[in-house]
C-alpha positions as CSV (number, residue, x, y, z in Angstrom):
1,M,-0.5,-14.1,-18.1
2,M,1.2,-10.6,-18.9
3,N,2.2,-12.0,-22.1
4,F,-1.0,-11.9,-23.2
5,F,-1.8,-8.4,-21.8
6,A,-0.8,-6.8,-24.9
7,S,-3.7,-8.1,-26.9
8,I,-6.1,-8.1,-24.1
9,G,-5.3,-4.7,-23.5
10,L,-5.9,-3.7,-27.0
11,V,-9.2,-5.3,-26.8
12,V,-10.1,-3.2,-23.7
13,V,-8.8,-0.1,-25.2
14,I,-11.2,-0.7,-28.4
15,M,-14.0,-1.3,-25.9
16,T,-13.4,1.7,-23.9
17,I,-13.4,3.9,-27.1
18,L,-16.6,2.3,-28.5
19,Y,-18.3,2.8,-25.0
20,W,-17.3,6.5,-25.1
21,L,-18.1,7.2,-28.7
22,F,-21.4,5.1,-29.1
23,P,-23.3,5.2,-25.6
24,K,-26.4,4.6,-27.4
25,Y,-25.7,1.2,-28.5
26,F,-24.8,0.1,-24.8
27,G,-27.9,1.3,-23.0
28,P,-27.5,3.6,-20.1
29,K,-23.9,4.6,-19.1
30,N,-22.6,2.8,-16.0
31,E,-20.1,4.9,-14.3
32,Y,-18.1,2.0,-12.5
33,L,-17.9,0.2,-15.9
34,S,-16.5,3.5,-17.4
35,Y,-14.1,3.9,-14.6
36,L,-12.9,0.3,-15.1
37,L,-12.5,0.6,-18.7
38,C,-10.7,4.0,-18.3
39,S,-8.5,2.5,-15.6
40,I,-7.3,-0.6,-17.5
41,S,-7.1,1.3,-20.7
42,S,-4.7,3.9,-19.3
43,F,-2.7,1.2,-17.5
44,W,-2.2,-0.7,-20.7
45,V,-1.1,2.4,-22.4
46,L,1.6,3.0,-19.4
47,Y,2.5,-0.7,-19.6
48,M,3.0,-0.7,-23.5
49,L,5.1,2.7,-23.3
50,S,7.2,1.3,-20.6
51,R,7.7,-2.1,-22.7
52,I,8.9,0.2,-25.6
53,W,11.3,2.1,-23.3
54,T,12.5,-0.7,-20.8
55,D,11.5,-4.1,-20.1
56,E,12.7,-4.3,-16.5
57,L,9.7,-2.5,-14.9
58,F,7.3,-5.3,-16.0
59,N,9.3,-8.4,-15.8
60,S,7.6,-10.0,-13.0
61,P,3.9,-10.9,-13.5
62,S,3.2,-10.3,-9.8
63,L,4.8,-7.0,-9.8
64,S,2.7,-6.3,-12.9
65,F,-0.5,-7.2,-11.1
66,Y,0.4,-5.0,-8.2
67,L,0.9,-2.1,-10.2
68,L,-2.4,-2.9,-11.8
69,F,-4.0,-2.8,-8.4
70,V,-2.2,0.4,-7.3
71,W,-3.1,2.1,-10.6
72,C,-6.8,1.0,-10.2
73,T,-6.8,2.5,-6.7
74,L,-5.3,5.9,-7.8
75,S,-7.6,6.1,-10.7
76,H,-10.7,5.3,-8.5
77,L,-9.6,8.2,-6.3
78,I,-9.1,10.7,-9.3
79,Y,-12.0,9.3,-11.7
80,P,-14.8,12.0,-11.7
81,F,-17.9,10.1,-10.6
82,K,-20.9,12.3,-11.6
83,K,-24.0,10.5,-10.9
84,V,-23.3,8.0,-8.4
85,K,-21.4,8.5,-5.0
86,R,-18.2,6.8,-4.6
87,N,-18.2,3.5,-2.7
88,R,-16.8,4.3,0.5
89,D,-16.0,0.8,1.5
90,F,-14.3,0.0,-1.8
91,T,-12.3,3.3,-1.5
92,L,-11.1,2.5,2.2
93,I,-10.3,-1.1,1.5
94,T,-8.4,-0.5,-1.5
95,V,-6.5,2.6,0.0
96,G,-5.6,0.6,3.1
97,F,-4.3,-2.4,1.1
98,T,-2.3,-0.1,-1.3
99,S,-0.8,2.0,1.7
100,I,0.2,-1.2,3.5
101,S,1.7,-2.9,0.4
102,I,3.6,0.5,-0.5
103,F,4.9,0.5,3.0
104,L,5.9,-3.2,3.0
105,A,7.6,-2.6,-0.5
106,L,9.4,0.4,0.7
107,L,10.6,-1.4,3.9
108,A,11.7,-4.6,1.9
109,W,13.6,-2.1,-0.6
110,L,15.3,-0.4,2.4
111,L,16.3,-3.9,3.9
112,V,17.6,-5.0,0.7
113,N,19.8,-1.9,0.2
114,I,20.9,-1.9,4.0
115,T,22.2,-5.6,3.5
116,D,24.0,-4.9,0.1
117,T,25.8,-2.1,1.5
118,M,27.3,-4.1,4.5
């Protein structure tokens, strides 16, 4: 799936640019759609830059989807919602899952490093 992310991501970036430059053609601006487009577009840019520099970070599709989820969570916390309030339940669930998954990834990394040195 991540092999097609380069072409799909380019389409999302073009859609984001069109959505920001020509809002009259798309009707009233939806802030959650704007957030989603910006989040995935910025992840795509980071993804492509990491593919240029090194291919090791995004070797695993499951790791790539995990990083996309973490990126969407972080961008949800940073994105400046002007007209609507943040969805508190969405924020709580994503931050909770992200915190638990980061803790479990850190624990797995520590266990691997401890067993490698023995």
